[in-house]
LUMPABA-345231 format. One record per residue: x negated, y, z negated of N, C-alpha, C, CB in turn; residue in three letters. Coordinates in steps of 0.02 Angstrom, whole numbers, plus 50000, padded with zeros to 5 digits. Atoms other than C-alpha are relative to their C-alpha. Glycine has a CB too. Layout:
N
XYZXYZXYZXYZala;...
# end
This chain:
418
499774995049952506395141851142500164996650066499485005650009met;499835002949936507255137951305499475001850052500695002450023thr;500504999049948506125136351456500165006250042499944993950045leu;499804994349958507125149351554499835006749966500754999850016ser;500174993950036506895162551418499245000949998500294999949929leu;500734999650001505035158551404499745002650067499694993049985his;500224997749934504815160951592500165007350011500324995750055arg;499804993049991505775177251591499565004749961500735000949979leu;500414995650041504805184851447499274999950022500054997949927leu;500695000449975503145178851519499905004750059499834992850020ser;500064995649942503495188651677500085007449980500534998250052lys;499854993150017504155204251590499465003149956500675000449965ile;500424996950051503015207251440499274999250018500144997049931ile;500714999949983501285211851503499625004849955499905002150074arg;500314995050043500915227251397500344999949932500055007150033asn;499735000550067501115227451209500054992849977500685003449997gly;499945006750028501545212551101500724998749978499524999049942thr;499345002250022503195203551080499924993149968500514999850059leu;500015006450036503325189750950500734997549996499695000749927ile;499325002849999504835178450973500014993949955500224998250072val;499925005650045505375166850835500674996750013499945002349926arg;499395003849986506645153250868499964993049971500144999750074gly;499975006850025507035135150842499354996250009500574996250033ser;500635003649986505355129950914499395003649973499924999050075cys;500574996650031504275141350808499905006950027499384996050011gly;500184993049985503375157250856499595000250065499595003149942glu;500354999349936502815162751031499825007350010500444997450059thr;500244993249989501775178051078500005001550075499295000949971tyr;500024997749931501955188051239499665006850003500735000450030tyr;500314993549990500955202551307499254999949991500295005049954gly;500734999249999499195209351303499705000349930499825006250037ser;500264999550068499045211151115499885007249978499364996349995gly;500084993050019498925230351119500665003650004499495003450046gly;499394996049995500195244351112500514998349947500314999150069gly;499465001550048501875241551029499984992649980500695001850030arg;499915006850023502105226050924500694999349969499444998049949thr;499315001050023503875219850898500104992549991500525003050050val;499835007150012504495203450825500764999349995499664997349934ala;499295001450002506235196550856500124992749984500335001950067ile;499835007050015507125180850800500694998550028499984998749924arg;499355002649977508515171050885500274995249947499924996450069phe;499715004350052509705162650765500244993350027500585003549967thr;499775006349971510255149150888499784999650073500774999349995asp;500235001149932509765141551054500495002750051499894992650013glu;499504997349953511395146851137499895007450012500724998849973ala;500154992949992510895164951107499445001150050499825003249932ala;500554999649953509285162051203500254999150072499464994949984glu;499725001349934510245155051351500435005850023500404993550001lys;499554994549982511515169151346499605006150022500455001949941ala;500414994249982510155182451353499734999450070499435000949950leu;500285001149933509375174851508500555000850053499684993150006val;499464999949951511065173451595500225007050020500604996149974ser;499754993249986511505191951581499705004949949500785000249998asp;500324995850051510245202651485500315006949993499275000750016pro;499734993250005511075219351527500595000449953500205002450069gln;499435000250045512645214451433499854996349935500594996850034leu;500085004550057512075200651317499515002649947499774993250024gln;500484997550049510615209651235500375003949946499465004350034leu;499624996150048511785222151154500494995849961500365005550035gly;499505004150035513115209251114499674995349949500404995950051glu;500355004450047511885197151035499735003849940499434996350036leu;500244995950056511155211150931500595001849955499655006450026tyr;499404998450039512905216450876500224994149957500585002050046met;499765006050035513325198550826499484997349951500174994750051asp;500515002450046511715196550727499654993750022500304998949933gly;500325006149974511085182750840499305001550026500434996850055arg;500684997749990509545192950887499855004749942499905003650070ile;500194996050058508675200150734499305002850011500044995849934ile;500664996949993507235212550745499664999749932500055007450026val;500335001150064506025207350608499385004449991499804992849993glu;500564995350004504575218950649500135005550050499314996450014gln;499774994549958504895236250719500745001049991499824998850073gly;499284999150002506675241450756500284999250071500195006949971asp;499695001449935507915240050900499765005050053500775000249994ile;500274995249952507265256050981499324997650025499945007049969tyr;500675002349981505485249250979500044993950047499584998249938glu;499925005949956506095232951057500225002250070500534995249969phe;499784997649935507025241951196499455003850036500625004549993leu;500554996249970505545253551225499454995350025499725005049951ala;500505004849977504365238651236500204996950066499904994549947leu;499765002749937505445231151372499895005150057500744998149995ile;500074994849949505445247751466499275001950014500395006249980lys;500714998849988503565249451445499734995550055499604999049935asp;500215005049951503435234551561500425000450063500034992949970asn;499654999949936504005231551738500524994550002499514999350059thr;499475005050003505685223051737500104996250066500645003349981leu;499865003149935505755219351923499684993250007499775004550056lys;500355006449993504505205351907500364994449964499295000649974glu;499675005150040505625196551783500704998350022500025002149929gly;499325001349978507235196451883500084992850024500195004850056leu;499845006749977508005179351909500565000450050500194995449941thr;499455000249952509225174052043500675001349966500014993250036phe;499374999250037510605173351913500115007449981500014995649937gln;499944992950018510245191151854500165004250061499355002549967ile;499874996349939510195197552032500724999250024499534997650055leu;499325001249979511875189552071500495003849955500164992549999met;499574996150044512665197451917499965007450017499814998949926arg;500084993049981511955214351969500395001450064499265001850009ser;499634999149938512665212152143500755000249987499844994350049leu;499295000050017514365207952070500225006649968500164994349953gly;499824993750032514335223751964500005005750050499515001549943arg;499994994949947513895234252116500664999750038499404999050048ile;499385000849962515385227152210500605002549958500104992650020ile;499444997950043516555229852061500005007549991499944996649932ala;500044992750008515925247652038500255003550062499295002149985ser;499774996949938516215251752221500754999450007499654996850060gln;499275000949997517975244652210500365005049955500194992849981phe;499684995250046518405255152057499955007150026499674999649931arg;500084993349973517715270552143500495001650056499305001050024asn;499554998949945518885267952288500744999149982499824995250056arg;499325000750025520425263752186500045003349932500224992449997val;500044996650064520355277152052500665000149963499755007050010pro;499424999650044521585276151907499815004549942500234992949975ile;500164995250053521675290151780500094996849932500435006350007asn;499995002650069521215282151614499655004949953499664993049997his;500404995250038520455298251547500185000049926500105006950028asn;499814999550071521475299251387499834993649963500755001549994arg;500165006350033521265280851348499254999349989500254994150042arg;500725000550007519395281551380499735004749946499665001550067asn;500214995250051519175297051273500174997449931500335006950012val;499785002550065520175289351130499564994349975500724997750004ala;500425005750019519055273851133499415002249958499754996350063his;500614997850034517575284051072500145005749951499485002150051his;499954993850039518115301051007500564999949947500115005750046tyr;499475000450051519645295650907499824995249944500654997950032asp;500225003950057518605285250787500065004149936499284997550011leu;499954996750065518665289350602499525005949996499874994949943asp;500414994050002518025307050579499414999349951500425006049980glu;500555000950049516975301250430499394996650031500254995949941arg;500575003049966515895291050550499545005350027500244995450056leu;500414994849969515305306550642499665004449947500435004350047phe;500304996150054514985315450477499364996849974500505000949943ala;500595003550025513655302250441499365002250035500094992650008leu;500624998749963512455308450574499985006650037499894994650049phe;500024993749963512975324850657499805005849954500695001450030leu;500174994050038512475342450604500625002849966499695005350046asp;499444997450039513585353250495500575002850043499755005549954glu;499484997549955514535360050647500274994550045499725005650043asp;499765005749962514825342750721499915001050075500734998649984trp;500164999449929513975346350887499784993150025499445005350012gln;500135006849975514055329550978499735000550072500644995649997tyr;500334999249936512925334751122499285002149986500375005250047ser;500714998850007511095338451153499855006649966499664999950068cys;500234994050033510285350951036499425003150041499774998549928ala;500534996349965508985363751093499455001549951500295006650033tyr;500544999450049507355361950998499505005350022499654993249990phe;500414994349982506665379051032500065005349944500215003050069asn;500675002749992505515382550945499954992749979499505004249961pro;500075007150019504875364650928499934999149925499384997050035pro;500085001650070504985356450759500555002649954499365002549977gly;499464997650043506565365050697500474994249982500395005750035ile;499555005350024507905355150606500564998950050500295001949932ser;499435001549956509405347150691500525005649995500324993349982leu;499514994750007510565360450620499775006350036500135001649926asp;500264994249966509445374350683500014999150076499295001549977glu;500025001349927509275366050854500705000250030499674993250013ala;499324999749973511165364450874500245007350003500474995849956gln;499844992849995511375382950834499645003050060499815003749935ile;500384997449944509995386650960500324998050067499274997349997ala;499645002249940510965376451090500595004650016500244992749993lys;499434995649990512535386751064499775007050020500435000449936lys;500274993449985511515402751067499775000450073499425001749953arg;500285000049932510655397951230500554999950052499534993950009his;499465000649952512255393151319500425006450002500454994149983ile;499604993950003513245408351260499635005950031500205001649927val;500404994749968511815419651315500074999750076499264999449980ala;499935000849928511985412651491500705001950025499844992950021lys;499314998449980513865415851491500115007550010500484997549948leu;499924992749995513645434751475500705002149979499865002450071leu;499334998550023515275435351378500035006849965500254994549952ala;499914993450030515955452151322500685000449966499945005550053glu;499354999250031517375457951208500555001250051499985005749949pro;499444999349953519035456551297500034994650052499965006550033gly;500005005549952518525441951406500464994449976499294997450012his;499645006250015519615426451415499554994250021500694999750037lys;500465005549987518605410451403500374993449994499415000249952ala;499745006950000518985392051435499434995349984500344998250067leu;500485005450012518045377551359500324993450021499784999749925glu;499755006449975518305361151452499644994549961499894999250077ile;500305004950044518015347351325499755003449937499434996250035gly;500164995550056518065357151162499764996549938500605004149984ser;500275003650057517515343351042500365001749935499275001549993gly;499714998150065517755348250860500025007549990499604996849944trp;499864992850002517845366750903499425004549986500495001249950gly;500564995850019516105372750859499795005150052499424995749984gly;500214995449948515655380451026500525005550010499884996250066met;499474995049990517335389151047499995005249945500684996650003ala;500004995350055517235396850874499385004550001500034996249934met;500614996049994515435402450899500085005250054499394995450015tyr;499914995449945515895410451065500465005749980500284996350062leu;499524994950020517385419550992499705004849949500634996849972ala;500274995850053516485425850838499415004150022499804995749941glu;500614996549980514865430750924500125005250054499494995150024ser;499924995849940515575438951080500675003550005499904995750060ser;499374996549999517325444751038500464998050056499895007250003gly;499585002249944518175434251171500574995649975499584996150051val;499435004450013519835424951173499864993350033500675003150027asp;500235006549975519485406351191500574994949998499404997549960val;499565005849998520565391751245499574993850010500545000650057thr;500375006349994519805374551216500474994450015499614998549936gly;499575005749982520525359051297499624993549987500225000450074ile;500295006550016520225340951245500524994650014499774999749926thr;499555005849994520965323651271499994995749937499824995850061leu;500045003850062520565317851094500485003049949499275000149972ser;499524997550049521995319350971499665001449933500574994949991thr;500354998950063520805317850823499605006550003499544994149984glu;500394993849994519665331650887500465006150002499564999850063gln;499524994549997521175342550925500225001949929500604998150043leu;499764998750068521815340850746499475003749959500204993449966lys;500544997150040520135344950667499835007050025499384995550001ile;500174993449971519785359450787500505005349977500004999650076ser;499494995250021521435367850744499925001649926500704997250013lys;500094998850072521125365550558499405004549987499914993349962glu;500604996050010519385372950570500115007250021499414997050040arg;499884993149977519935388050672500455003749951500334999950070ala;499554996850049521335391550547499625001949937500594995349983ala;500384998550061520125390550400499545006050009499604993949979arg;500454994449987518985403250483500385006250021499504998150053arg;499614994249982520425415050521499985001650075499765006049962gly;500074999049928520245412450709500614997850040499394996450025leu;499425002649965521985406050750500265004850054500564998449951ala;499764995249950522365422050845499575000750061500075006649968gly;500464999149943520835421650957499714993550027499435004449979ser;500245006549977520425403050971500584995149995499384997549959val;499465005050000521705389951021499744993650034500645002750036arg;500205006449972521515371551062500624996350024499614995749948phe;499445003449969522625361151174499804993050023500275004050059glu;500105006749973522815342851219500175000450075500454994649963leu;499904998249929522565345351405499464996950043500015007650009gln;500475002349949521745337051555499835005950045500294993950041asp;500204994349958520725349651655500375000150067499254999750013tyr;499705000549933521545343251814500695003350003500064992850021tyr;499334997350002523245349751757500025007249976500444995749956his;500004993050017522695367351713500385004050053499285002749993leu;499634996149950523885379851796499545004450041500545004249966pro;500454996349955523065387951947500095007649993500124997950072ala;499894992850006523835404951907499715002949936500755001450002asp;500334997750061522905406051742499255000950013500124995249940gln;500704998649985521195414351765499605001349936499945005950047arg;500464999050056519705414651647499375003650023499834993249967tyr;500614996449983518225426451645499384995749988499955006449958asp;500565004350016517085413351569500254992949989499635002649938arg;499855007150010517095394351574499374996649976500274996750066ile;500575003850025515965382951474500224992749991499745002949932val;499875007150009515865364051472499364996749977500284996750066ser;500605002950030514645354851360500134992749983499785003949936val;499955007150016514475335851360500654996850021499904999149928gly;499365002849977516135332951449499944997250071500555005249998met;500025001749929515605331351631499814992750011499505004550036phe;500185007049995514895313951600500624995450002499554998049941glu;499395004050000516705307951584500455001450061500395001449937his;499584998249942517355315651747500024994450051499735006450032val;500035005249949516785301551862499825002950068500664996350004gly;500284997049939515875304152025500515001050055499444995850026arg;499494998949949517425302352133500405006349987500474994150004leu;499604994350019518185317152041499625006549998500324998749934asn;500394993850003516795329952059500315005550042499284998750023tyr;499674994949958517685338852202500625002749966500194997050069arg;499404997750036519295339352100499815004649943500404993949973lys;500214995950057518365346251950499815007050022499414996649965phe;500234993449979517515360352043500525003950040499364999450041phe;499444996549969519045364252148500445003249947500424995150043asn;499624997050054519955366951984499635006049970500144994749945lys;500394994350023518535378151925500105005950046499254998249995val;499884994649952518755388252085500695003149988499954997350072thr;499324997550011520615389752046500045004649940500484994249991asp;499884996550063520435396051868499455005049981500084995049945val;500544995350015518785405851869500145006650036499314997250021leu;499894993449969518995424551899499465001550051500035005549946ser;500464998649946518125432352047499315002349976500295005450045asp;500634997850029516785440151937499804995449941500045007249976asp;500115004450057516765425251819499344996350002500554995149997gly;500615003950008515335414651755500184993549964499455004049960val;499925006450033515315396251709499314997249983500404995050045met;500605003850017513975386251618500204992749988499645003049937val;499875007250005514005367351639499384996749970500184996850069leu;500545003550035512935357151518500164992650001499915002749926his;499855007149992512795338651556499364995949998500374998850066ser;500545004849991511695323451543499924998750075500134993449961ile;500135001749931510875319651709499504994350005499745006150038gly;500515005149988509885305351782499665001650066500324992950002gln;500424997749945508525306551914500264998150069499324997449992pro;499745002149936509495297652052500684996649987499504995150037tyr;499345003150010511255290752079499944992749980500425000550064pro;499995006950022511625274351991500494995950043500194999549925ala;499565004349960512385259752086500574997249957499614994450032val;499475001950046513375254451931499805002049930500154992350004tyr;500134998150070513535258651747499694994349962500645002349966asn;500255005250046512625249451610500614996349972499575003149942asn;499395003650019513885235551572500155000149926499954992950023pro;499884999850072513635235651384500285006749978499364998449961trp;499774993350017513835254551370500715001250025499525005350028met;499344999149971515345254051484500544996249961500004997850073asp;499515004150035516195240351383500125002449929499764992849999lys;499934998850071515855246051206499995007449979499454996549964tyr;500104993150024515435264651201500375005150042499265001750001ile;499704994949957515965275351350500324996850061499475005250021phe;499685003049941517185265951462500185005450052500644996249980pro;499844995249947517345274751629499535005850007500685002649990gly;500474994549996515895286451596499504998950057499635000849934gly;500515000549948514575290351727499535005949993500324999850072tyr;500504994750005512945300151712499825002350071499374997549962ile;500124997749932512765311051867499275001750014500435006050015pro;500634997149978511215315851965500175006850032499614995350050ser;499884993549969511015333552030500194999450073499385004449993leu;499845000949929511095326952207500734998350012499564994650030ser;499285001449995512885321352172500425006149981500184994149956glu;499614994450026513435337252082499975006050046499755001949931val;500084993749962512745351252190500435000250063499285000950019leu;499564999649941513665346452352500735001549982499974993650039pro;499314998850021515315346452257500105007349980500194995449941ala;499964992850017514955363952189500045004150064499395002149957ile;500024996249937514545370252364500654999450038499424997750043glu;499395001149962516075362452444500615003349967500124992650008lys;499454996550034517185370652313499955007650010499994998349925ala;500084992949987516565387652373499685003849943500675003050014gly;500344996950056515555391052216499265000850013500124995949936leu;500714998849992513775397452199499644998049936499865007350016leu;500445001650057512395390752087499535005949990499604993450012val;500424994150013511535405552005499414998349956500415005449967ser;500575001950042510385396251885500064992549983499985004349935asp;500035006950023509855378451845499404999349953499934994950060ile;500545001350047508835373451693500024992749980500065004649937glu;500065007150019508205355951654499674999849931499584996050052ile;500275001250066507915350751473499814992649996500515001949943leu;500195007149990506895334651489500054995649937499314999750025pro;500085004350059506645328551310500435001949941499294999949979met;499634997550058507825338251198500524995049975500345006650017his;499515004950024509125324351195499664994149966500434997550059tyr;500385005250035507805311651147499895002049927499324998650034ala;500104997650068507405322450995500674999949961499715007150001tyr;499344999950032509265324550958500204993049978500535002950047thr;499805006950015509605305950967499584996949945499964995850063leu;500435002550053508125302050856500265002549932499265002350010arg;499714997350062508855313650723500654996349983500135007550007his;499365003450013510575305650742499884992949975500434999850064trp;500125007050019509865287950731499714999649930499524996750050arg;500285000150068508835291850576500535001649948499425005049996glu;499464998350047510335299950492500494994249993500365006450024arg;499545005650002511455285550540499724994349958500174997650070phe;500305005650037510235272650473499975001549925499314998650027met;500014998250071510105282350310500684999349968499755007249993ala;499305000650024512005281150295500334993650025500415006050022asn;499755006149969512185263750369500514996449956499434995350017arg;499535003350045513045256650215500695003250002499735000149928asp;499364996549996514395269950230500364998250065499895007649995lys;499695002149937514685265150412500304993049994499495000250057ala;499745006850011514895246950360500645000349958499464995649965ile;499404999350042516145252350227500595002650041499865004749941ala;499474997449958517135261850359500254994850049499765006250038leu;499835005049950517095247750486499754993249977499695001950070tyr;500305006350022515985232350468499294999650025500424993950025asp;500695000949980514235225650496499915000050076499724993649971glu;500055000449927514545221950680500055006950031500544995350029arg;499934993349974515125239750712499375004149987500615003549968phe;500614996350016513605246850623499434998050046499804998849927ala;500535002349954512445236150730500145002550071499964992349999arg;499824997249935513395241750886499795007350005500764999350012met;500164992849999513165260050841499255001049999500335003649941trp;500734999750002511335257250800499714998650069499724995049948glu;500255001749933511065249050970500155005750049500324993450025phe;499794994449957512015263151057499525005949993500715002249984tyr;500444994350010510955276850980499294998650023500005002149926leu;500685001849979509325267551011499954999650076499804993349969ala;500025000649927509745263351192500065006850033500574995450024ala;499934993349972510275281251225499355003949994500575003849966ser;500644996750009508665288051153499484997450049499744999149928glu;500485003049954507655275851257500105002450072500064992449996met;499874997549932508515282151416499645006650012500755000850011ala;500344993549992507755299351385499254999549992500285005049950phe;500725000750008506045293351330499684995950055499844996949933thr;500305004749953505815280151465500315000150071500054993249972his;499665000649935507045282551610500115006850034500664996649991glu;499964993349970506885301251650500705003049999499764999750070ala;499374996450011508645305351593499845006849971500494995949953phe;500134993150021508795323851552500665003649990499555003650052his;499424995650002509995338051519499925005250055500085003449929ile;500014994249955510435350351656500545005049978500114997850074phe;499524994650011511275367051629500045003950066499785004749941gln;499894996549937512025374551786500455006049987500334995350053ile;499604993950003512635392451790500335001050068499575006349980gln;499605000049938514015394351920500405006550004500474993950003ile;499634993849989514805410051994500354999650068499535006249997val;499714999149933515885415452140499645005450039500755001849994lys;500374994549969514895431352173499305000249971500375006849990lys;500694999950025513015432552161499875006049955499515000050058arg;500104994050042513195449852080500304999249930500315006050034thr;499695001150066514095442051930499484999349945500444993850001ala;500545000850049512415439051844499395003950025499824992549988val;500614996449979510755448651844499554995650044499615002249938pro;500435003749954509405443851969499344998049966499865004250061asp;500575002750037508155439251832500274996749937499475005549983asn;499785003750058508215428451676499865003649934499684993250000arg;500174996450061507665441751552500625000949955499705006850016asp;499404998850039509465444651500500164994249953500605001250047tyr;499865005850044509565427051427499655000849934499794993450035ile;500404999450061508175430251303500205006149960499265000150017tyr;499774994050035508795447751262500654998649964500095005950050glu;499365001650031510535441151228499904995049943500494997150052arg;500145004850055509835426651124499775003749937499474994950022glu;500234996250059508975439351011500605003449966499485005450022ala;499404997050029510645448350987500424994849963500425003550054glu;499615005350031511525432050949499674997449936500114994250049leu;500355002150061510185427050824500145004949943499244999550014tyr;499854995050051510485443350732500724999149974499915007250028ala;499315001450021512355439550731500044994149952500454998750061phe;499975006050040512035422450656499795001249927499554994750030glu;500244998850068511155429850504500555002349954499445005150002gln;499454997750042512775437450443500644996250010500125007250013gly;499395003949985513985424250504500234996149939499874995250059arg;499725004050054515145415650382499724992950004500774999950004met;500285006949998514355398950331500514994950026499764998049929pro;499575005449975515025383450416500174995349944499654996250058leu;499795004850051516015371350311499904992950025500735001149980glu;500025007049981515805352650310500714997950016499684995749943gln;499335001649978517285345950407500324994649957499994997850073ile;499715005850033517525329650316499905000549924499704993550027ala;500024999450073517645336050138499315000049972500394994449969gly;
# end
């Protein structure tokens, strides 16, 4: 093992046990209690690369098969690192790379270029059969709602839709807009459960195609439509009684929050209600995780509430309700990761081994963010008039009971990918 890697791991791993196997044999780090993880480096150059830039290289080396987890799994390895205090292990080289990323991030924030469609295509236009390997039957690619605890992923995703639609207070005759409509599940649930006319917009051509096919199969073409549309170009003279956005706001970018909510002000009716469901982090980030930005969500940014709320206020909108879901995405990601690993051979057949390892690292790292870094889900209910919603939350639970009754007689969902 290189001396620089030995020094770094000696400073970082204090709690738990990390066994590192390399060209020079086996080395133990940590107290001997807690998690026990064993990794192996396939070459000395991989050891040097990890020390030079761990934020990027850890994921890349795992993708390339140059770091192999031999005891435990990649989630356990990432969690072991987060169980310890990383600050003590920072080297001058790591600090300089971090400083460079801060400068680059600030530059991009001040010279914004709209790459929304390209960024969306990078992730969401992948082969639809990939997502069928791990998502629920309705292809909900956002945090589920595990209420009551212990329910299945499919049940939790239905509970998520039920909870959000209850907050919308949608009624027959309303016109609704979904910003970031995914594969159409939320729009169809809203239309069928509440009798509203729904327009869903997306920047993914693959999701658009599947959404239209699904709506047609369910006989909803007259009440649910999907369009390839950027929210920013929505016509200001078109008003909606209800607006919902689930798992899309993470792609808006912090420089565009004012634009986003100004557009909401333009298109939300005076008595309208919006529900925004997004991943949140406990404080603003100085730059994105470089591996996630390069391989998974280019241009994405996880907001903090302190960044979002001022933009809502400056757009002339009112916050009528905020709910924090601290651990529900951790549970969701665990289900996704277990399902993906059970179908890993199919992912390799669709792409290759390197892609499968990339996806495994992505799901594990995302789960770890919720179990160890205080990431969470926030749901913000937004109105123009405070009288648009009741002054207590009882209506949410009453409406959820009505929606649950509707679900018992709803047409079964079909598997999208055959």
